[in-house]
C-alpha positions as CSV (number, residue, x, y, z in Angstrom):
1,M,-26.1,-3.0,11.1
2,A,-27.6,-1.2,14.1
3,G,-25.3,0.9,16.1
4,D,-22.4,1.3,13.6
5,T,-22.7,5.1,13.8
6,P,-24.6,7.5,16.1
7,F,-27.1,7.9,13.2
8,D,-27.7,4.2,13.0
9,E,-28.1,4.1,16.8
10,Y,-30.7,6.8,16.4
11,E,-33.1,4.4,14.7
12,T,-32.6,1.9,17.6
13,M,-33.3,4.7,20.1
14,V,-36.5,5.7,18.2
15,Q,-37.8,2.1,18.5
16,K,-36.8,1.9,22.2
17,Y,-37.7,5.5,23.4
18,G,-39.8,7.1,20.8
19,E,-39.0,9.9,18.3
20,S,-39.0,12.8,20.7
21,K,-36.7,11.3,23.3
22,A,-34.4,9.8,20.6
23,R,-34.0,13.2,19.0
24,C,-33.1,14.7,22.3
25,I,-30.5,12.1,23.1
26,L,-28.9,12.5,19.6
27,S,-28.9,16.2,19.9
28,R,-26.9,15.9,23.1
29,M,-24.5,13.4,21.4
30,L,-24.0,15.8,18.5
31,K,-24.0,19.1,20.4
32,N,-20.4,19.9,19.5
33,Y,-20.6,18.8,15.9
34,K,-21.3,21.3,13.2
35,R,-20.5,19.3,10.0
36,L,-20.4,15.8,8.5
37,A,-17.4,15.4,6.3
38,L,-16.9,12.7,3.7
39,I,-13.3,12.1,2.8
40,N,-13.0,11.2,-0.8
41,T,-10.0,9.0,-1.3
42,G,-10.9,8.0,-4.9
43,R,-10.9,4.4,-3.8
44,Y,-14.6,3.7,-4.1
45,E,-17.7,4.6,-5.9
46,I,-18.3,8.0,-4.3
47,E,-21.9,8.7,-5.4
48,H,-23.6,6.2,-3.1
49,Y,-21.6,7.5,0.0
50,R,-22.1,11.1,-1.1
51,Q,-25.9,10.7,-1.2
52,H,-26.0,8.8,2.1
53,S,-23.8,11.4,3.8
54,Q,-25.8,14.3,2.5
55,K,-29.1,12.7,3.6
56,I,-27.7,12.2,7.1
57,A,-26.3,15.8,7.3
58,D,-29.7,17.2,6.2
59,R,-31.6,15.0,8.6
60,F,-29.5,16.0,11.6
61,N,-28.9,19.7,10.7
62,L,-25.2,19.3,10.0
63,R,-23.2,21.1,7.3
64,Y,-22.1,18.6,4.6
65,E,-18.5,18.8,3.3
66,E,-16.6,16.6,0.9
67,I,-12.9,16.6,1.5
68,P,-10.3,15.3,-0.9
69,G,-8.0,12.8,0.8
70,S,-6.1,9.5,0.6
71,N,-5.7,6.3,2.5
72,T,-2.0,6.9,3.2
73,L,-2.5,7.3,7.0
74,V,-4.5,4.1,7.2
75,K,-1.8,2.2,5.3
76,K,0.9,3.7,7.6
77,C,-1.0,2.7,10.7
78,C,-1.5,-0.8,9.5
79,S,2.1,-1.3,8.5
80,A,3.7,0.3,11.6
81,P,5.9,-1.9,13.8
82,G,3.9,-3.7,16.4
83,I,0.7,-3.6,14.5
84,V,-1.0,-7.0,14.0
85,T,-1.5,-7.5,10.3
86,S,-2.9,-11.0,10.6
87,W,-6.0,-12.0,12.5
88,S,-5.4,-15.7,12.2
89,F,-4.7,-16.0,15.9
90,L,-8.5,-15.4,16.5
91,R,-9.5,-18.6,14.7
92,E,-10.3,-21.6,16.8
93,K,-7.8,-24.4,16.9
94,P,-9.1,-27.7,15.4
């Protein structure tokens, strides 16, 4: 899906502005970033994401790191008081 990440948006910019201008724009977007970190939660097949992340890091001159982690924070955020856990209110009424 175009635009999900700055790296996906780069492809859209290349089509719209050309390679040189797109690289300049992305360089400005990433000027304060030095690494691309993949958080390995052990909840998915890591190899696909590892290869994809390494490819992006190489392409945009970022240091690749893999960090062990968990999904505990996401679970806590989703179950905190006041957090909507059901999206049924978005459905159209018949």
